[in-house]
C-alpha positions as CSV (number, residue, x, y, z in Angstrom):
1,M,9.6,-33.0,-24.5
2,K,6.7,-31.5,-22.6
3,T,8.1,-32.6,-19.3
4,L,11.5,-31.0,-20.0
5,L,9.8,-27.8,-21.1
6,N,7.6,-27.8,-18.0
7,I,10.6,-28.3,-15.8
8,I,12.5,-25.4,-17.5
9,W,9.3,-23.3,-17.3
10,L,8.9,-24.0,-13.5
11,V,12.5,-23.0,-12.8
12,F,12.6,-19.9,-14.9
13,G,9.4,-18.2,-14.0
14,G,6.4,-20.6,-13.7
15,F,6.9,-20.9,-9.9
16,W,6.8,-17.2,-9.3
17,L,3.9,-16.6,-11.6
18,A,1.9,-19.5,-10.0
19,L,2.8,-18.1,-6.5
20,G,1.3,-14.7,-7.5
21,Y,-1.9,-16.3,-8.8
22,F,-2.1,-18.5,-5.6
23,A,-1.7,-15.4,-3.4
24,A,-4.4,-13.6,-5.4
25,G,-6.7,-16.6,-5.0
26,I,-6.2,-16.5,-1.2
27,I,-7.0,-12.8,-1.0
28,C,-10.1,-13.3,-3.3
29,C,-11.3,-16.2,-1.1
30,L,-10.9,-14.2,2.1
31,L,-13.7,-11.9,0.9
32,I,-17.0,-13.8,0.4
33,V,-18.1,-11.8,-2.7
34,T,-14.9,-12.6,-4.7
35,I,-14.8,-16.4,-4.2
36,P,-15.4,-17.1,-7.9
37,W,-12.3,-15.0,-8.8
38,G,-10.3,-16.8,-6.2
39,I,-11.3,-20.2,-7.6
40,A,-10.4,-19.1,-11.1
41,S,-7.1,-17.7,-9.8
42,F,-6.3,-21.1,-8.2
43,R,-7.2,-22.8,-11.5
44,I,-4.8,-20.5,-13.4
45,A,-2.1,-21.0,-10.7
46,S,-2.2,-24.8,-11.4
47,Y,-2.1,-24.1,-15.2
48,T,0.8,-21.7,-14.7
49,L,2.8,-24.4,-12.8
50,W,2.6,-26.9,-15.7
51,P,1.4,-25.3,-18.9
52,F,2.9,-27.5,-21.6
53,G,0.5,-30.4,-22.6
54,R,-2.6,-28.5,-21.4
55,M,-4.9,-25.9,-23.0
56,V,-7.8,-23.6,-22.1
57,V,-11.2,-24.3,-23.5
58,D,-14.7,-22.8,-22.9
59,K,-16.6,-24.5,-20.2
60,P,-19.9,-26.0,-21.5
61,G,-22.7,-23.7,-20.3
62,G,-20.1,-21.5,-18.7
63,N,-20.6,-18.3,-20.9
64,G,-23.6,-16.9,-19.3
65,V,-24.4,-13.3,-18.1
66,F,-22.7,-13.8,-14.7
67,S,-19.5,-15.0,-16.3
68,L,-19.5,-12.1,-18.7
69,L,-20.1,-9.6,-15.9
70,G,-17.5,-11.2,-13.7
71,N,-14.9,-11.3,-16.5
72,V,-15.5,-7.5,-17.2
73,I,-15.0,-6.8,-13.5
74,W,-11.9,-9.0,-13.4
75,L,-10.5,-7.4,-16.5
76,L,-10.8,-3.9,-15.2
77,V,-9.5,-4.7,-11.7
78,A,-6.7,-7.2,-12.3
79,G,-6.7,-8.7,-15.8
80,I,-5.1,-5.9,-17.7
81,W,-2.2,-5.7,-15.2
82,I,-1.6,-9.4,-15.1
83,A,-1.6,-9.5,-19.0
84,V,1.0,-6.7,-19.0
85,G,3.1,-8.7,-16.6
86,H,2.9,-11.8,-18.9
87,V,3.9,-9.7,-21.9
88,V,6.9,-8.2,-20.1
89,T,7.9,-11.7,-18.9
90,A,7.4,-13.1,-22.4
91,V,9.7,-10.4,-23.9
92,A,12.4,-11.1,-21.3
93,M,12.2,-14.9,-22.0
94,A,12.2,-14.5,-25.7
95,L,15.6,-12.8,-25.6
96,T,17.4,-16.0,-25.5
97,I,16.8,-18.9,-28.0
98,I,16.0,-21.4,-25.3
99,G,13.4,-19.0,-23.8
100,I,11.3,-18.7,-27.0
101,P,9.0,-21.7,-26.2
102,L,8.7,-20.3,-22.7
103,A,7.7,-16.9,-24.1
104,I,5.1,-18.6,-26.3
105,A,3.7,-20.4,-23.2
106,N,3.6,-17.1,-21.3
107,L,1.6,-15.5,-24.3
108,K,-0.7,-18.5,-24.1
109,L,-1.6,-17.5,-20.5
110,I,-2.8,-14.1,-21.5
111,P,-6.3,-14.9,-22.7
112,V,-7.1,-16.9,-19.5
113,S,-5.6,-14.2,-17.3
114,L,-7.9,-11.6,-19.0
115,M,-11.1,-13.6,-18.9
116,P,-10.9,-16.5,-16.4
117,L,-14.5,-17.3,-15.7
118,G,-16.3,-19.7,-17.9
119,K,-13.0,-21.5,-18.9
120,Q,-11.5,-24.9,-18.0
121,I,-8.1,-26.3,-18.5
122,V,-7.9,-29.7,-20.2
123,P,-5.0,-31.9,-21.6
124,T,-4.1,-31.2,-25.2
125,D,-4.5,-34.8,-26.2
126,R,-8.2,-34.6,-25.1
127,P,-9.2,-31.0,-25.9
128,F,-13.0,-31.8,-25.8
129,I,-13.2,-33.5,-22.5
130,T,-15.4,-31.8,-19.9
131,A,-15.7,-32.0,-16.2
132,Y,-19.5,-32.2,-16.6
133,R,-21.1,-35.2,-18.1
Protein backbone atom coordinates (compact mmCIF):
# COMPACT_ATOMS: atom_id res chain seq x y z
CA MET A 1 0.00 0.00 0.00
CA LYS A 2 2.89 2.36 0.78
CA THR A 3 4.35 1.83 -2.68
CA LEU A 4 1.03 2.60 -4.36
CA LEU A 5 0.59 5.77 -2.28
CA ASN A 6 4.16 6.83 -3.04
CA ILE A 7 3.63 6.40 -6.79
CA ILE A 8 0.38 8.39 -6.69
CA TRP A 9 2.15 11.02 -4.56
CA LEU A 10 5.04 11.23 -6.99
CA VAL A 11 2.72 11.76 -9.97
CA PHE A 12 0.37 14.26 -8.34
CA GLY A 13 2.77 16.65 -6.69
CA GLY A 14 5.73 14.96 -5.05
CA PHE A 15 8.00 15.35 -8.06
CA TRP A 16 7.41 19.10 -8.31
CA LEU A 17 7.82 19.65 -4.57
CA ALA A 18 11.06 17.65 -4.58
CA LEU A 19 12.29 19.58 -7.59
CA GLY A 20 11.72 22.83 -5.69
CA TYR A 21 13.62 21.56 -2.66
CA PHE A 22 16.41 20.30 -4.92
CA ALA A 23 16.70 23.70 -6.65
CA ALA A 24 16.80 25.42 -3.26
CA GLY A 25 19.54 23.01 -2.17
CA ILE A 26 21.65 23.84 -5.22
CA ILE A 27 21.25 27.57 -4.62
CA CYS A 28 22.16 27.15 -0.95
CA CYS A 29 25.23 25.07 -1.78
CA LEU A 30 26.52 27.65 -4.25
CA LEU A 31 27.00 30.03 -1.33
CA ILE A 32 29.53 28.76 1.20
CA VAL A 33 27.72 30.03 4.30
CA THR A 34 24.41 28.33 3.48
CA ILE A 35 25.70 24.81 2.82
CA PRO A 36 23.98 23.35 5.95
CA TRP A 37 20.62 24.57 4.62
CA GLY A 38 21.46 23.12 1.21
CA ILE A 39 22.17 19.70 2.70
CA ALA A 40 18.93 19.90 4.70
CA SER A 41 17.07 20.87 1.53
CA PHE A 42 18.45 17.84 -0.32
CA ARG A 43 17.40 15.63 2.61
CA ILE A 44 13.86 17.05 2.49
CA ALA A 45 13.81 16.62 -1.31
CA SER A 46 14.48 12.89 -0.97
CA TYR A 47 11.78 12.65 1.71
CA THR A 48 9.37 14.56 -0.53
CA LEU A 49 9.90 12.12 -3.38
CA TRP A 50 8.92 9.05 -1.32
CA PRO A 51 7.24 10.11 1.99
CA PHE A 52 5.07 7.09 2.81
CA GLY A 53 6.92 4.58 4.99
CA ARG A 54 9.35 7.16 6.39
CA MET A 55 9.22 9.68 9.22
CA VAL A 56 11.23 12.54 10.68
CA VAL A 57 12.92 12.18 14.07
CA ASP A 58 15.33 14.34 16.04
CA LYS A 59 18.97 13.62 15.29
CA PRO A 60 20.87 12.49 18.40
CA GLY A 61 22.92 15.45 19.55
CA GLY A 62 21.53 17.58 16.74
CA ASN A 63 19.56 20.06 18.83
CA GLY A 64 22.36 22.42 19.80
CA VAL A 65 22.62 26.17 19.71
CA PHE A 66 23.78 26.25 16.08
CA SER A 67 20.83 24.12 14.94
CA LEU A 68 18.45 26.37 16.80
CA LEU A 69 19.97 29.52 15.34
CA GLY A 70 20.06 28.00 11.85
CA ASN A 71 16.43 26.90 12.15
CA VAL A 72 15.34 30.40 13.21
CA ILE A 73 17.12 31.91 10.20
CA TRP A 74 15.62 29.25 7.89
CA LEU A 75 12.16 29.86 9.37
CA LEU A 76 12.32 33.59 8.70
CA VAL A 77 13.86 33.35 5.23
CA ALA A 78 12.17 30.32 3.66
CA GLY A 79 10.37 28.07 6.15
CA ILE A 80 7.17 30.05 6.48
CA TRP A 81 6.70 30.32 2.72
CA ILE A 82 7.38 26.65 2.15
CA ALA A 83 4.91 25.72 4.90
CA VAL A 84 2.24 27.94 3.32
CA GLY A 85 2.90 26.17 0.01
CA HIS A 86 2.42 22.79 1.69
CA VAL A 87 -0.86 23.92 3.29
CA VAL A 88 -2.20 25.22 -0.04
CA THR A 89 -1.18 22.01 -1.80
CA ALA A 90 -2.72 19.90 0.98
CA VAL A 91 -6.03 21.76 0.70
CA ALA A 92 -6.05 21.23 -3.07
CA MET A 93 -5.28 17.52 -2.67
CA ALA A 94 -7.90 17.04 0.06
CA LEU A 95 -10.71 18.17 -2.27
CA THR A 96 -10.89 14.65 -3.71
CA ILE A 97 -11.33 11.46 -1.71
CA ILE A 98 -8.25 9.81 -3.20
CA GLY A 99 -6.21 12.92 -2.36
CA ILE A 100 -6.84 12.83 1.41
CA PRO A 101 -3.83 10.57 2.20
CA LEU A 102 -1.72 12.81 -0.04
CA ALA A 103 -2.94 15.87 1.85
CA ILE A 104 -2.00 14.22 5.14
CA ALA A 105 1.48 13.47 3.76
CA ASN A 106 1.77 17.09 2.68
CA LEU A 107 0.87 18.25 6.19
CA LYS A 108 3.44 15.76 7.55
CA LEU A 109 6.13 17.67 5.61
CA ILE A 110 5.38 21.00 7.32
CA PRO A 111 7.40 20.49 10.56
CA VAL A 112 10.57 19.48 8.70
CA SER A 113 10.12 22.31 6.20
CA LEU A 114 9.90 24.80 9.08
CA MET A 115 12.82 23.47 11.15
CA PRO A 116 15.05 21.17 9.03
CA LEU A 117 18.32 21.29 10.97
CA GLY A 118 18.83 18.68 13.69
CA LYS A 119 16.41 16.20 12.06
CA GLN A 120 16.87 12.92 10.24
CA ILE A 121 14.55 10.81 8.11
CA VAL A 122 14.15 7.15 9.05
CA PRO A 123 11.90 4.26 7.95
CA THR A 124 8.70 3.96 9.98
CA ASP A 125 9.40 0.33 10.82
CA ARG A 126 12.62 1.42 12.59
CA PRO A 127 11.86 4.87 14.09
CA PHE A 128 14.74 4.79 16.57
CA ILE A 129 17.56 3.89 14.19
CA THR A 130 20.28 6.50 13.89
CA ALA A 131 23.01 7.18 11.41
CA TYR A 132 25.49 7.67 14.26
CA ARG A 133 26.54 4.68 16.33
